[in-house]
C-alpha positions in Angstrom: -90.1 -46.4 1.5 -89.4 -48.7 4.3 -85.7 -49.8 3.5 -84.9 -52.5 6.3 -83.9 -55.5 4.4 -84.7 -54.6 0.9 -82.4 -55.6 -1.7 -80.5 -52.5 -3.3 -78.4 -52.0 -6.4 -76.1 -48.6 -6.7 -74.5 -48.2 -9.3 -71.1 -45.8 -9.1 -71.0 -46.8 -5.7 -67.1 -46.6 -5.2 -67.2 -43.1 -4.4 -68.6 -39.9 -4.0 -72.4 -40.1 -4.0 -72.8 -43.6 -5.0 -70.8 -44.3 -1.9 -72.3 -41.9 0.5 -75.7 -43.4 -0.6 -74.5 -46.9 0.0 -73.3 -46.5 3.5 -77.2 -44.6 4.1 -78.8 -47.4 2.6 -77.1 -49.9 4.6 -77.3 -48.1 7.6 -80.9 -48.3 7.1 -80.8 -52.2 7.0 -80.9 -52.9 3.4 -79.0 -55.3 1.7 -76.3 -53.5 -1.0 -75.2 -54.4 -3.9 -71.7 -51.9 -4.9 -71.1 -51.6 -8.6 -68.4 -49.6 -10.0 -66.0 -50.1 -12.7 -63.1 -49.7 -10.3 -63.4 -53.1 -8.8 -60.9 -52.0 -5.9 -63.2 -48.9 -5.1 -66.1 -51.4 -5.0 -65.2 -54.1 -3.0 -63.7 -51.3 -0.2 -67.1 -50.2 0.0 -68.9 -53.3 0.2 -66.5 -54.4 2.7 -67.4 -51.4 4.9 -70.5 -51.8 4.7 -71.4 -55.5 5.3 -72.4 -55.5 1.1 -71.8 -57.1 -2.0 -69.9 -55.7 -4.4 -70.6 -56.4 -8.4 -68.0 -54.5 -10.2 -68.2 -53.9 -13.7 -70.1 -52.2 -16.8 -73.1 -50.6 -15.5 -74.1 -49.2 -19.2 -73.5 -51.4 -22.0 -76.4 -54.1 -22.4 -74.4 -56.9 -21.8 -72.8 -55.1 -18.2 -76.2 -54.4 -16.9 -77.9 -57.4 -17.9 -75.3 -59.5 -16.0 -75.1 -57.0 -13.1 -78.6 -57.3 -12.5 -78.6 -61.0 -12.8 -76.0 -61.1 -10.4 -76.9 -58.4 -7.9 -80.6 -60.5 -8.2 -79.3 -63.8 -7.5 -77.4 -62.4 -4.3 -80.1 -60.4 -3.1 -83.1 -62.5 -4.0 -84.6 -59.8 -6.0 -84.0 -56.2 -6.3 -86.1 -53.8 -4.7 -84.0 -50.6 -5.2 -82.1 -49.6 -8.2 -80.4 -46.6 -7.9 -78.6 -45.8 -11.8 -75.8 -43.4 -10.0 -72.8 -43.9 -12.3 -72.3 -41.0 -14.8 -69.6 -39.2 -17.2 -68.9 -35.9 -17.8 -66.6 -34.7 -20.8 -66.0 -31.1 -22.1 -67.1 -29.8 -25.1 -69.6 -28.6 -27.6 -70.5 -29.8 -31.2 -66.8 -30.2 -31.8 -66.5 -32.5 -29.2 -65.2 -36.5 -30.6 -67.9 -38.8 -31.4 -66.7 -41.2 -28.9 -67.6 -38.6 -26.1 -71.2 -38.1 -27.2 -71.5 -41.7 -27.2 -69.9 -42.4 -24.0 -72.2 -40.0 -22.3 -75.4 -41.3 -23.8 -74.6 -45.1 -22.9 -73.4 -44.2 -19.6 -75.7 -41.3 -18.6 -79.0 -42.4 -20.6 -78.9 -46.0 -21.9 -77.9 -47.1 -18.7 -80.9 -46.2 -16.9 -83.1 -47.5 -20.0 -81.5 -50.7 -19.9 -81.8 -51.5 -16.1 -85.3 -50.5 -16.6 -85.8 -53.0 -19.3 -84.5 -55.7 -17.0 -86.2 -54.9 -13.8 -89.5 -53.7 -15.0 -91.0 -57.2 -16.0 -90.5 -58.3 -12.0 -91.5 -55.0 -10.7 -94.8 -55.0 -12.5 -95.3 -58.6 -11.6 -94.8 -57.9 -8.1 -96.4 -54.7 -8.1 -93.5 -52.3 -6.9 -90.2 -51.7 -7.7 -88.1 -48.1 -7.1 -85.7 -46.7 -10.1 -83.7 -43.7 -8.6 -81.3 -42.1 -10.9 -78.7 -39.3 -10.3 -79.4 -36.5 -13.1 -77.8 -33.3 -11.8 -78.9 -29.9 -11.7 -77.8 -30.1 -15.6 -80.9 -32.3 -16.5 -82.9 -29.2 -15.2 -81.2 -26.7 -16.2 -77.7 -26.8 -18.2 -74.1 -27.0 -17.7 -71.8 -24.4 -19.5 -68.5 -25.8 -21.1 -70.2 -29.3 -21.7 -72.9 -29.8 -24.2 -72.5 -33.8 -24.1 -73.8 -33.6 -20.2 -76.1 -31.4 -20.4 -78.1 -32.7 -23.2 -77.5 -36.6 -21.9 -78.6 -35.3 -18.4 -81.4 -33.8 -20.1 -82.2 -37.0 -21.6 -81.9 -38.8 -18.5 -84.8 -36.6 -16.8 -87.0 -36.9 -19.5 -86.7 -40.5 -19.3 -87.3 -40.4 -15.7 -90.5 -38.4 -16.3 -91.8 -41.0 -19.0 -90.9 -43.7 -16.5 -93.1 -41.9 -13.5 -96.1 -40.8 -16.0 -96.3 -44.5 -17.7 -95.4 -46.9 -14.4 -96.5 -44.8 -11.5 -99.8 -46.0 -10.6 -98.4 -49.7 -10.9 -96.2 -49.5 -8.2 -93.1 -48.3 -9.8 -91.6 -45.3 -8.3 -89.0 -43.1 -10.1 -87.0 -40.6 -8.5 -84.2 -38.2 -9.7 -81.5 -36.7 -7.6 -80.6 -33.4 -9.1 -77.8 -31.5 -6.8 -75.9 -28.8 -8.2 -72.0 -28.9 -7.4 -70.8 -31.9 -5.3 -67.2 -32.2 -4.0 -66.5 -35.2 -5.9 -64.1 -36.4 -8.6 -66.2 -35.2 -11.2 -66.1 -31.5 -9.6 -62.4 -31.6 -9.3 -62.2 -32.5 -13.1 -64.4 -30.0 -14.4 -61.7 -27.4 -15.3 -61.6 -23.6 -14.0 -65.1 -23.2 -15.5 -66.6 -25.8 -13.8 -65.5 -25.0 -10.7 -66.2 -21.2 -11.2 -69.5 -21.8 -11.6 -70.5 -25.2 -9.1 -67.6 -24.9 -6.3 -69.3 -22.1 -4.4 -72.1 -24.2 -3.5 -70.7 -27.0 -3.6 -72.0 -29.6 -0.7 -70.7 -33.0 0.3 -71.7 -36.5 -1.0 -73.0 -36.9 2.5 -75.2 -34.2 2.1 -76.5 -35.4 -0.8 -77.1 -38.9 0.6 -79.2 -37.0 3.1 -81.5 -35.7 0.6 -81.8 -38.8 -1.1 -82.9 -40.6 2.3 -85.6 -37.7 2.7 -86.7 -38.4 -0.6 -86.9 -42.3 -0.3 -88.9 -41.5 2.7 -91.6 -39.2 0.9 -91.2 -40.4 -2.6 -91.2 -37.1 -4.5 -90.0 -37.2 -8.1 -87.3 -34.8 -8.0 -84.7 -35.2 -5.3 -83.1 -31.7 -5.0 -80.1 -31.6 -2.5 -80.0 -27.9 -3.4 -83.3 -26.1 -2.8 -82.2 -23.3 -4.8 -82.4 -25.6 -8.0 -86.1 -25.6 -7.7 -86.3 -21.8 -8.4 -83.7 -21.6 -11.1 -85.8 -24.6 -13.0 -88.6 -22.5 -12.0 -87.4 -19.3 -13.9 -85.8 -21.1 -16.9 -89.6 -22.2 -17.3 -91.6 -19.2 -16.9 -89.1 -16.8 -18.4 -86.5 -18.7 -20.6 -85.4 -15.9 -22.4 -84.1 -13.8 -19.2 -83.0 -17.4 -18.1 -80.7 -17.6 -21.1 -79.7 -14.2 -20.9 -78.3 -14.8 -17.6 -76.6 -17.9 -18.6 -75.0 -16.1 -21.6 -73.8 -13.5 -19.0 -72.4 -16.3 -16.5 -70.8 -17.6 -19.7 -69.1 -14.7 -21.0 -67.5 -14.2 -17.2 -66.8 -17.5 -16.6 -64.6 -18.3 -19.7 -63.5 -14.7 -20.1 -61.8 -15.3 -16.5 -60.5 -19.0 -17.7 -58.8 -17.3 -20.6 -57.5 -14.8 -18.8 -55.8 -17.0 -16.1 
């Protein structure tokens, strides 16, 4: 993908992966709109990269509609939309309804709603790119967080559907699936999340490197941790053995957490 002078939107762009990708896109010549719920963070990154801050909600129907309208007006059209904003809450079936709903809205429906707004124009032009931050939890699972695991699986499924449906009509869909990344989300993941993810954690800048390579070659799965491909293959080819390994990890991590 030629990035010079394209119009790009990055949600959750005030910090972490979103900020790192926004910097790389701007460095490649893209005109970037930085979105974040934290207006000050969005303004700071936009000012740094010579972009435009459009803070606000990138998940609700009203918020997505407003973001895309304002970003499109600033950019003269959106060529690349990175649905990067995400939330991670802990718990299983007992997690509050509000946590499940928040996870669904931000991790899944934000992508659906952005696509709904963008597809008519993209199909008319015959080009457009949806880049979603799914996480390796969408390929595998995330112990300790059923809402995150379930909604990231759904986000991956939506990306697959988009690619299968519109890939031959000029619309490219890609999913970024890192394991641990040194962001606030990892910091807030608790001792269980830290034990599982911190050993292989990489920086947001390393994720941005993988994203730029993925934009260049158009691959569907962008894997900043290459070993995620092996885990994904093991899950698919011997699911029972993979689940047995996950149960062992669950017992070790959460036993250690209880003893801490």
